[in-house]
C-alpha positions, 0 to 999 in steps of 0.5 A: 068631416070636423066637427071639433066644436061640437062636445058631449059632456054628461055634466053639461045640459044633462050629456046633450050635443053643445058648442064647445062646451057652452051651455048652448045647445046644438039643438038650440042653434038648430032651431034658431036656424029653422026658425028663419033666423040668419047668422048675423041675428044669431050671432047678435043673439049668441055674442059667444058664438061664432058662424063656424058654431053654427055651420058645425051644428047644420052638419052634425045634424045632417050627420046624425040624421044620415046614420042608420037607425034602429027602430024598437018596436016593443020586443022588436028591433027594425033596421032603419 
């Protein structure tokens, strides 16, 4: 899976994943999709975005949510 449009830079948006180094976060794009905005509506509202940016945001979310996590409860680490 190629996610070459998703960038993380500690100097941009506090290190949150962004689209191509712009100040548009992956979480913003995901929120727009989750709130039933169509790709065309998103691209109209954010003309600097391209369809592939939206697709890679969705792929990134899928990849992140599939990773194993460790949940910390006080002093114990529980594998999730």
